[in-house]
C-alpha positions in Angstrom: -16.5 -42.9 -7.4 -17.5 -44.4 -3.7 -14.7 -42.0 -2.6 -16.2 -39.0 -4.0 -19.2 -39.9 -2.3 -17.9 -40.9 0.9 -16.2 -37.8 2.0 -19.1 -35.4 1.8 -20.7 -37.4 4.2 -18.0 -37.3 6.3 -17.6 -33.3 6.3 -21.3 -33.2 7.0 -20.4 -35.5 10.0 -17.4 -33.5 11.0 -19.5 -30.3 11.0 -22.9 -31.7 12.8 -20.4 -33.3 15.7 -19.9 -29.9 17.1 -23.3 -28.2 16.4 -24.4 -30.4 19.5 -21.3 -29.8 21.6 -22.2 -27.9 24.8 -20.0 -24.9 23.6 -22.0 -21.5 23.2 -20.1 -21.2 20.3 -19.4 -23.3 16.8 -15.9 -24.3 16.6 -12.6 -22.9 17.7 -12.9 -19.2 19.4 -9.1 -18.6 20.3 -8.7 -15.2 18.4 -5.5 -15.0 16.3 -2.3 -13.2 17.9 -2.6 -10.6 14.9 -4.8 -8.2 12.9 -5.5 -10.5 10.5 -8.6 -11.4 9.1 -9.9 -14.4 7.1 -13.3 -14.4 5.8 -14.7 -16.6 3.2 -16.6 -14.7 0.2 -18.1 -17.4 -1.8 -17.3 -17.4 -5.9 -13.9 -16.5 -7.2 -14.1 -13.1 -8.5 -15.0 -12.4 -12.0 -12.8 -9.4 -12.2 -12.2 -6.4 -9.8 -12.5 -4.1 -11.9 -15.4 -1.4 -11.0 -16.8 -1.0 -14.0 -17.3 -5.1 -14.9 -18.0 -6.7 -11.7 -21.5 -7.7 -11.3 -21.6 -10.2 -8.0 -21.6 -9.9 -4.0 -18.0 -11.5 -4.0 -16.5 -8.9 -6.0 -18.3 -6.1 -4.5 -16.8 -7.5 -1.0 -13.3 -6.9 -2.3 -13.9 -3.9 -3.7 -14.6 -2.3 -0.7 -11.7 -2.6 0.5 -9.4 -1.5 -2.8 -12.1 1.4 -3.9 -13.6 4.7 -2.3 -15.9 6.9 -4.5 -17.4 10.1 -3.1 -19.1 7.9 -0.3 -19.4 4.8 1.1 -22.0 2.8 2.9 -22.5 3.2 6.7 -21.9 0.0 8.5 -25.5 -0.4 10.0 -28.0 2.1 8.5 -26.5 2.1 4.5 -26.7 5.9 4.6 -24.1 7.6 2.8 -21.0 8.6 4.5 -17.8 10.6 3.9 -15.4 8.9 1.9 -13.4 11.2 -1.2 -16.3 13.4 -0.7 -16.5 15.5 2.4 -19.4 17.8 1.6 -22.3 18.3 -1.3 -24.5 20.9 -2.1 -27.7 20.7 -4.1 -30.1 22.2 -6.4 -33.6 23.6 -5.4 -34.6 21.1 -8.0 -32.5 18.5 -7.6 -31.1 18.2 -10.7 -27.7 19.5 -10.1 -25.2 18.1 -7.2 -22.2 19.6 -6.3 -19.4 17.2 -4.4 -16.4 18.4 -2.5 -13.6 16.3 -2.5 -10.8 15.9 0.1 -8.2 18.5 -0.6 -10.6 20.9 -1.0 -9.7 24.1 0.7 -13.1 25.4 1.3 -16.0 22.9 1.1 -19.3 24.0 1.9 -23.2 22.6 1.6 -23.6 19.4 3.1 -21.3 17.9 5.5 -21.3 14.4 5.0 -21.3 11.8 8.2 -18.3 10.0 9.5 -18.8 7.2 11.9 -15.0 7.4 12.5 -15.0 11.1 13.0 -17.1 13.2 15.0 -17.1 15.1 11.7 -15.6 16.8 9.0 -13.4 19.6 9.4 -11.9 21.9 7.0 -8.1 20.8 8.9 -9.1 17.2 8.6 -10.3 17.4 5.3 -7.8 19.4 3.5 -5.2 16.9 2.5 -6.6 15.0 -0.4 -6.9 11.4 -0.8 -4.3 9.6 -2.9 -4.2 6.6 -5.3 -1.5 3.9 -4.1 1.2 5.4 -6.5 1.2 8.5 -4.7 -1.0 11.2 -7.0 -3.7 13.1 -5.3 -7.7 11.6 -6.4 -9.0 14.8 -8.3 -12.6 15.2 -9.9 -11.2 14.6 -12.6 -10.6 10.3 -11.9 -14.3 10.9 -11.1 -14.8 11.8 -15.0 -12.8 9.7 -16.3 -14.6 6.7 -14.7 -17.7 8.1 -15.2 -17.4 8.6 -19.1 -15.9 5.1 -19.2 -18.4 3.5 -17.2 -21.0 4.9 -20.1 -19.2 4.4 -23.0 -20.7 1.5 -24.7 -17.2 -0.3 -25.8 -16.9 -0.8 -21.7 -20.4 -2.7 -22.2 -19.9 -2.0 -17.8 -23.2 -4.3 -16.3 -24.1 -1.2 -14.3 -24.1 1.5 -16.8 -28.0 1.9 -16.2 -26.8 3.6 -12.8 -25.7 6.3 -14.6 -28.6 7.1 -16.5 -29.9 9.8 -14.4 -26.7 11.6 -15.4 -27.4 14.2 -18.1 -27.1 12.2 -21.8 -26.0 9.1 -20.1 -28.1 6.9 -22.0 -27.8 9.0 -25.1 -23.6 8.2 -24.8 -24.7 4.4 -24.2 -26.5 4.0 -26.9 -23.6 5.3 -28.8 -25.9 8.6 -30.0 -23.1 11.0 -27.7 -19.6 11.4 -27.3 -18.4 10.6 -23.9 -17.7 14.3 -23.3 -21.3 15.1 -23.5 -21.7 13.1 -20.0 -22.8 15.8 -17.2 -20.3 15.5 -15.1 -17.5 17.8 -14.8 -14.5 19.2 -12.6 -14.9 22.7 -11.4 -11.8 22.3 -10.2 -9.5 19.6 -8.7 -11.1 18.9 -6.2 -14.8 19.9 -6.9 -17.0 17.7 -8.9 -20.3 19.0 -10.2 -22.9 16.6 -11.5 -26.0 17.6 -14.0 -29.0 15.3 -13.8 -31.7 14.7 -16.7 -34.6 14.9 -13.8 -34.6 15.9 -10.4 -33.3 12.8 -8.4 -33.4 13.8 -4.8 -32.2 10.0 -4.2 -29.3 10.2 -6.1 -26.6 10.3 -3.3 -27.7 7.1 -2.1 -26.9 5.4 -5.0 -22.8 6.8 -4.9 -21.6 4.2 -2.7 -22.0 1.2 -5.0 -18.5 0.4 -6.1 -19.6 1.3 -10.1 -19.0 5.3 -9.3 -15.5 4.9 -8.2 -13.0 6.9 -9.6 -10.2 5.1 -11.5 -6.6 5.7 -12.2 -6.7 7.2 -15.8 -3.1 7.0 -17.0 -2.7 3.5 -16.0 -5.7 1.9 -17.6 -5.4 4.0 -20.7 -1.7 2.9 -21.0 -2.8 -1.0 -20.9 -5.9 0.2 -23.5 -3.4 1.8 -26.0 -1.4 -2.1 -25.9 -5.3 -3.5 -26.4 -4.3 -5.6 -23.0 -6.6 -3.1 -20.4 -8.2 -5.9 -18.4 -4.6 -6.4 -17.3 -4.8 -3.5 -15.2 -6.6 -5.4 -12.2 -3.6 -7.8 -12.1 -1.7 -7.8 -8.3 1.7 -6.2 -9.8 -0.5 -3.6 -12.1 -3.2 -2.4 -9.8 -3.6 1.2 -8.5 -6.2 1.7 -5.9 -7.3 4.4 -3.6 -9.5 1.9 -0.9 -8.1 1.4 3.0 -6.4 -1.5 1.8 -3.9 -2.4 -0.9 -4.1 -5.3 -3.4 -1.2 -7.8 -1.7 -1.8 -11.1 -3.6 -4.0 -13.0 -5.7 -4.2 -16.8 -6.1 -6.9 -17.7 -8.4 -9.2 -20.4 -6.9 -7.0 -20.0 -3.5 -7.3 -16.6 -1.6 -7.2 -12.9 -2.5 -5.1 -10.7 0.3 -5.2 -7.2 0.8 -2.9 -5.3 3.6 -3.6 -2.0 5.0 -2.6 1.2 3.2 -0.5 3.0 5.3 -1.3 6.3 3.0 -4.9 6.1 3.2 -6.5 9.3 4.5 -7.7 7.7 7.2 -5.4 5.5 8.2 -5.6 5.5 11.8 -9.0 4.5 11.6 -7.8 1.1 9.8 -6.8 -1.7 12.2 -7.0 -5.2 10.4 -3.0 -5.3 8.8 -4.5 -8.2 6.2 -7.8 -9.5 4.7 -7.5 -12.9 2.9 -10.7 -13.4 1.2 -11.1 -17.0 0.4 -13.4 -17.9 -2.7 -15.4 -21.2 -1.3 -18.4 -21.6 -2.9 -19.3 -25.3 -1.1 -21.3 -24.4 1.9 -20.0 -27.5 3.6 -15.9 -26.5 3.0 -17.3 -22.8 4.2 -18.3 -24.4 7.2 -16.2 -26.7 8.1 -13.2 -23.6 7.9 -14.6 -21.6 10.3 -15.5 -24.5 12.4 -11.5 -25.3 12.5 -10.8 -21.6 12.8 -9.4 -21.3 9.3 -11.8 -18.5 9.0 -13.5 -16.0 11.0 -16.6 -14.4 9.3 -18.2 -15.2 5.8 -20.7 -14.3 3.5 -24.0 -14.5 4.3 -26.4 -17.8 3.0 -23.4 -19.9 2.4 -24.2 -22.8 5.5 -25.6 -26.3 4.3 -29.6 -25.9 4.9 -29.9 -29.2 7.1 -27.3 -26.8 9.7 -29.3 -24.1 10.2 -31.8 -25.6 12.6 -28.6 -26.4 15.1 -26.7 -23.6 14.2 -29.5 -21.3 15.8 -28.5 -22.1 19.1 -25.2 -20.8 18.6 -24.1 -16.9 20.2 -21.7 -17.0 16.5 -24.5 -17.7 14.3 -26.3 -14.9 13.2 -29.5 -14.1 11.3 -30.7 -10.4 10.5 -32.8 -8.9 8.0 -31.7 -8.1 4.1 -33.0 -6.5 1.2 -32.5 -9.5 -1.5 -34.6 -11.4 -3.0 -34.5 -15.2 -5.4 -36.2 -15.4 -8.5 -36.3 -17.2 -11.9 -35.5 -15.3 -15.0 -37.5 -16.5 -18.0 -36.0 -16.3 -21.5 -38.7 -14.1 -23.3 -37.3 -14.5 -26.6 -37.7 -17.8 -27.1 -40.8 -19.9 -28.1 -42.7 -21.2 -25.8 -41.9 -18.8 -23.2 -42.7 -15.4 -25.5 -46.2 -16.6 -24.4 -47.4 -14.8 -21.3 -50.0 -17.4 -20.7 -47.2 -20.0 -19.9 -45.3 -17.8 -17.7 -48.4 -16.8 -15.5 -48.8 -20.6 -15.5 -45.2 -21.5 -13.7 -45.6 -18.9 -10.9 -49.2 -19.8 -10.0 -47.8 -23.6 -10.2 -45.2 -22.9 -7.6 -46.1 -23.4 -3.9 -43.5 -21.0 -2.5 -44.8 -21.5 1.0 -43.1 -24.6 0.8 -39.5 -24.1 -0.6 -39.4 -21.3 2.5 -40.3 -23.8 5.3 -37.8 -26.2 3.7 -35.2 -23.5 3.4 -35.9 -23.0 7.3 -33.9 -19.5 8.4 -36.9 -17.2 8.2 -37.0 -16.4 4.4 -40.2 -15.0 3.2 -42.4 -16.5 0.7 -42.3 -13.6 -2.6 -45.4 -12.9 -4.2 -43.9 -10.1 -5.9 -40.5 -8.8 -7.0 -39.3 -6.0 -4.7 -38.8 -7.0 -1.4 -40.3 -4.8 1.9 -38.8 -1.4 2.3 -40.1 0.9 4.8 -42.3 3.0 3.0 -43.3 1.1 -0.2 -46.4 -1.4 -0.5 -46.0 -4.2 -3.4 -49.2 -4.8 -5.4 -51.2 -7.3 -3.1 -53.1 -8.6 -6.5 -52.5 -8.8 -10.0 -55.3 -9.6 -12.1 -55.5 -10.6 -15.5 -58.2 -11.6 -17.7 -58.0 -14.3 -20.5 -61.1 -16.5 -22.2 -63.9 -15.0 -20.1 -61.9 -15.7 -16.8 -60.4 -13.7 -14.5 -56.9 -14.7 -12.8 -54.6 -13.2 -10.2 -51.3 -14.4 -11.5 -49.6 -13.6 -8.1 -52.0 -16.5 -6.3 -50.9 -20.1 -5.9 -53.4 -21.9 -8.0 -52.8 -25.0 -9.4 -56.0 -25.4 -11.0 -55.7 -21.8 -12.7 -52.1 -22.6 -13.6 -53.1 -25.8 -15.6 -56.0 -23.6 -17.3 -53.4 -20.9 -18.2 -51.0 -24.1 -19.7 -53.7 -25.4 -21.9 -54.5 -21.9 -23.3 -51.2 -21.4 -23.8 -51.2 -24.6 -26.3 -50.1 -27.5 -23.7 -53.1 -29.2 -22.0 -51.7 -31.4 -19.5 -48.4 -30.4 -20.0 -48.8 -31.7 -24.3 -47.5 -29.5 -26.5 -49.3 -30.0 -30.2 -46.6 -32.4 -30.8 -47.8 -34.9 -28.4 -44.9 -34.5 -26.2 -44.1 -33.1 -22.6 -43.1 -29.5 -22.6 -39.6 -29.4 -21.8 -38.2 -26.9 -19.2 -34.7 -26.1 -18.3 -33.5 -24.0 -15.3 -30.0 -23.2 -15.0 -28.3 -22.7 -11.9 -24.6 -21.9 -10.5 -22.5 -24.0 -8.7 -24.2 -24.2 -5.1 -25.8 -26.9 -2.9 -28.6 -24.3 -2.1 -29.4 -23.5 -5.4 -29.5 -27.3 -6.2 -31.5 -27.9 -3.8 -34.4 -24.7 -4.7 -34.1 -25.7 -8.2 -35.3 -29.3 -7.1 -38.0 -28.2 -5.1 -39.6 -26.4 -7.7 -38.6 -29.4 -10.6 -40.7 -31.2 -8.1 -43.6 -28.9 -8.0 -43.8 -28.6 -12.1 -43.4 -32.0 -12.6 -47.1 -32.7 -10.5 -48.9 -29.5 -10.9 -48.2 -29.0 -14.4 -47.3 -32.4 -15.8 -44.2 -31.2 -17.5 -40.3 -32.0 -17.8 -38.0 -30.0 -15.6 -34.3 -30.7 -16.7 -32.1 -29.1 -14.1 -28.4 -27.7 -15.4 -25.6 -26.5 -13.0 -22.9 -24.4 -14.6 -19.5 -22.9 -12.7 -20.3 -19.2 -11.8 -18.6 -17.5 -14.7 -20.1 -19.5 -17.2 -23.6 -19.2 -15.4 -23.3 -15.6 -15.6 -22.2 -15.4 -19.2 -25.0 -17.4 -20.3 -27.7 -15.5 -18.4 -26.4 -12.1 -19.4 -26.1 -13.1 -23.0 -29.4 -14.8 -23.0 -28.1 -18.2 -24.5 -30.0 -19.9 -21.7 -33.4 -21.8 -23.4 -35.8 -21.9 -20.1 -35.2 -20.7 -16.9 -32.0 -19.2 -14.7 -32.3 -18.2 -11.3 -31.1 -15.3 -10.4 -30.2 -13.5 -6.7 -30.6 -9.8 -6.4 -29.2 -7.8 -3.3 -30.1 -4.2 -3.6 -27.3 -1.8 -3.9 -28.9 1.0 -2.0 -31.8 1.1 -0.2 -35.0 2.1 -2.6 -37.2 0.5 -4.6 -35.7 1.7 -8.1 -32.3 -0.6 -7.3 -35.0 -3.6 -8.1 -37.0 -2.0 -10.8 -34.4 -0.7 -12.4 -33.2 -4.1 -13.7 -36.0 -3.9 -16.4 -35.7 -0.9 -17.7 -35.0 -1.2 -22.0 -30.8 -2.0 -22.2 -30.0 -3.1 -18.7 -27.5 -5.9 -19.3 -28.5 -7.1 -15.6 -31.9 -7.8 -17.5 -31.4 -11.4 -18.0 -34.8 -12.2 -19.4 -35.3 -10.1 -22.9 -38.4 -8.1 -21.8 -38.6 -4.6 -22.5 -41.2 -2.4 -22.5 -41.1 1.8 -23.6 -44.5 2.5 -21.4 -42.7 0.8 -18.2 -39.1 2.8 -19.1 -41.6 6.1 -19.4 -43.5 5.0 -16.2 -40.5 4.8 -14.5 -38.5 7.6 -15.3 -41.6 9.7 -14.2 -41.5 8.1 -10.8 -38.3 8.9 -10.0 -38.8 12.4 -11.2 -41.1 12.8 -8.5 -40.1 14.9 -5.8 -42.9 14.5 -3.2 -42.0 10.6 -1.5 -45.3 9.2 -0.7 -46.5 10.0 -4.1 -43.0 8.2 -5.6 -43.7 5.4 -3.8 -47.0 4.9 -5.3 -46.0 5.5 -8.3 -43.0 2.9 -8.1 -45.5 0.3 -7.0 -47.6 0.8 -10.2 -44.4 0.3 -11.7 -44.5 -3.1 -10.5 -47.3 -4.0 -11.4 -46.9 -3.3 -14.5 -43.6 -5.9 -14.6 -45.8 -8.6 -12.5 -48.3 -8.3 -15.1 -45.8 -9.0 -18.2 -44.2 -11.8 -15.9 -40.6 -12.3 -16.9 -39.7 -13.5 -13.8 -41.0 -16.4 -10.9 -40.5 -14.3 -7.8 -39.3 -17.3 -4.9 -38.4 -15.8 -1.7 -37.5 -12.9 0.2 -33.7 -13.0 2.2 -32.7 -12.9 5.2 -29.1 -12.9 6.1 -27.8 -16.0 8.0 -23.8 -16.4 8.3 -21.6 -17.4 11.2 -19.1 -14.8 12.6 -16.3 -15.6 15.2 -16.9 -13.6 18.7 -13.7 -11.3 18.5 -14.5 -9.8 14.9 -15.6 -6.9 16.1 -17.5 -4.2 14.1 -18.3 -6.3 11.3 -22.1 -5.0 11.5 -25.1 -6.3 10.3 -27.0 -4.4 7.4 -29.7 -5.3 4.7 -27.6 -5.6 2.0 -24.6 -7.7 3.2 -22.2 -5.0 2.7 -19.4 -4.3 4.7 -16.7 -1.3 5.2 -13.9 -3.8 6.2 -11.8 -0.4 7.0 -13.6 -0.3 10.7 -13.4 -4.0 10.9 -10.6 -5.5 13.9 -10.3 -8.4 15.6 -10.2 -8.3 20.2 -7.2 -10.5 20.3 -7.7 -10.4 24.1 -11.1 -12.5 23.8 -11.5 -15.5 25.7 -14.9 -18.0 25.7 -15.9 -17.5 29.6 
């Protein structure tokens, strides 16, 4: 026990010793001799099946292995050319046609490509290829998207496809997958029929869940009842800029440059090693020693932030992400909305963000700031003859609502204090935030708050299956820059809900908003959806993210953006860089 206490202290001292030196940078800055990037990536991936993955660690690796119709622009996150080079849209925004690499005469809107001046018929005429040599065709997308909505797949992001005709009915078991509104008009033309006008649909398609998949390979393993085995390194077939080279669980995943990639001439890295480092002190020390060169965002110990702010390789950037607590509304006493109001109103979110110290913003609402969108400023409810703003920090009001919920002074009818559990996955930052909330609720509401730490895979399963009894940590990074990326989490059937709360009226409101072609009116209608969500309060919003991370000065074109999503095919190492 003595050793386990002393070692973390020594690591902290080691890291801090470099924060105060005279260098403009933190730790070693000598670049490697070759184009081999090492990236600390957070938790061990749960899976590399694009239909099963839900976490940010998985998304970084999937970006290297799979290309969909489009990819994220490195900076703006707008859709850029990938397997598709052109697309057209019907006048009512219900039919989209995508022209894939290999099409002899693509037409319509040319998808931008930051690596080329433009996609010409000549450089788009060759098809993209799978790592087994077969061409990537429209049929690969049809197969993959049918698999994604097949209820047997249980894809966490299946609701993303609900904009497509019949997708929701298929996912609920009412229709056969062949009824999905997606078809291969020819080997290199994909047509998508939507259930309602959805002009923002192309913005969604860079997400990994929309990737094509190798049908023959997956079906082969499925016939042997070993479908999950298709993603093992010795089996996996991919179509991205990199190939799976090695996967040593809880050690590293290594991907290597794909020489047959359609834009192989743009890819400069030879390998990327993704390290599954959860402990933030370890992450910082690996970086300091030069054993990693960049890192996933927000995996730096809170005490380091104020000191590291003065280093040139420490980055703080805007983020489209939020941090909140799920509430299991299916279990008493949390099925009582008054109690849920009380928890939110008893939380001093500003003191939490002041402690975190990286510029995070207190979150009164759920959707983080997005240009052109305005969240509700207040949500008023009336009960017992009194009016409350349930978004406000109001300890007295919270105590009054606790009493109305059956817990005056935090004491239930059995004479015992209310016991509240908060679960979170292993990361020091999550523990620190939970301790702040624990202290506030114990002081403001006179309740007992118990903190439960779980390993990532266990935690994901606990939250998704609603087997927790109180609250669960949730951090959500938008999958595309639009409020729907957040509001869609709470539609009926979404497996990313995590609270058990559903409302048919909310579903209708969101569907109507997303079918609205007037962008200003749509944003107003989406704000009304958010008001309805907050009036039901299945969550406790805590703060809106900023991204902070360390990145070696010789790592080039690993661009900052709102989603912390990076097309690694553009990244390279300046092996000639030297500190001046």
